[in-house]
C-alpha positions as CSV (number, residue, x, y, z in Angstrom):
1,M,10.3,-12.2,-4.2
2,A,7.5,-10.1,-4.7
3,I,8.9,-8.1,-7.5
4,G,9.2,-11.4,-9.5
5,V,5.7,-12.5,-8.7
6,G,4.6,-8.8,-9.9
7,L,6.3,-9.0,-12.9
8,T,5.1,-12.5,-13.8
9,T,1.5,-11.7,-12.9
10,P,-0.6,-10.9,-16.1
11,N,-3.2,-8.9,-13.9
12,I,-1.9,-5.2,-13.4
13,P,-4.5,-4.9,-10.3
14,L,-2.7,-7.5,-8.2
15,A,0.8,-6.3,-9.2
16,W,-0.2,-2.8,-8.4
17,A,-1.7,-4.0,-4.8
18,M,2.0,-5.8,-4.3
19,V,3.8,-2.3,-4.8
20,N,1.6,-0.4,-2.7
21,G,2.0,-3.2,0.1
22,A,6.0,-2.9,-0.7
23,V,5.9,1.1,-0.2
24,A,3.8,0.6,2.8
25,A,6.2,-2.0,4.5
26,W,9.2,0.2,3.3
27,L,7.4,3.1,5.3
28,V,6.8,1.3,8.5
29,R,9.9,-0.4,8.3
30,K,11.8,3.1,8.5
31,Y,9.6,5.0,10.9
32,K,8.7,2.4,13.1
33,P,10.8,-0.5,13.1
34,D,9.7,-2.1,16.2
35,L,6.3,-2.5,14.8
36,F,7.6,-4.0,11.8
37,H,9.8,-6.5,13.5
38,Q,6.9,-7.4,15.5
39,Y,4.3,-8.0,13.0
40,G,5.8,-7.1,9.3
41,Y,6.1,-10.7,8.7
42,P,2.8,-12.3,9.3
43,F,1.3,-9.1,7.6
44,A,3.5,-10.1,4.5
45,A,2.7,-13.7,4.6
46,G,-1.1,-12.9,5.1
47,F,-1.4,-10.2,2.3
48,S,0.6,-12.5,-0.4
49,A,-2.2,-15.1,0.4
50,G,-4.7,-12.7,-0.1
51,E,-3.2,-11.8,-3.1
52,A,-3.1,-15.1,-4.3
53,I,-6.8,-16.0,-3.3
54,S,-8.1,-13.2,-5.2
55,G,-6.1,-13.9,-8.2
56,I,-7.9,-17.2,-7.9
57,V,-11.3,-15.6,-7.5
58,N,-10.8,-13.3,-10.6
59,A,-10.2,-16.3,-12.4
60,C,-12.7,-18.6,-11.6
61,L,-15.2,-15.3,-12.1
62,T,-13.6,-14.6,-15.3
63,L,-14.3,-18.4,-16.4
64,A,-17.9,-18.0,-15.3
65,N,-18.2,-15.1,-17.7
66,I,-19.0,-12.9,-14.7
67,G,-15.8,-11.1,-14.6
68,G,-15.4,-7.6,-14.4
69,T,-15.4,-6.8,-17.9
70,E,-18.9,-8.3,-18.5
71,V,-20.5,-7.7,-15.1
72,G,-19.4,-4.4,-12.8
73,S,-16.9,-1.6,-13.6
74,T,-13.2,-1.2,-13.8
75,I,-12.4,1.0,-10.8
76,G,-9.9,-0.9,-9.3
77,C,-7.8,-0.7,-12.4
78,P,-5.2,2.0,-12.2
79,W,-5.3,4.3,-15.2
80,G,-7.7,2.2,-17.2
81,S,-5.0,-0.8,-17.8
82,C,-8.1,-3.5,-17.4
């Protein structure tokens, strides 16, 4: 499901955060399976909700003309993709 959401999200930094989260989850699952079994799904649910909220906040800021392209920088965009 995370891959599908990442592919349909037109905002590259949000998809990049999903990839980083998936890699982190894979590493924890591989090296600390008990920790992943206890905390993996609650963390994933929280991060997914956080990504959705950050996408909504980003859209609201863009509609108000105070988004990252007008005010601020694009330091969070990997390889200048924004």
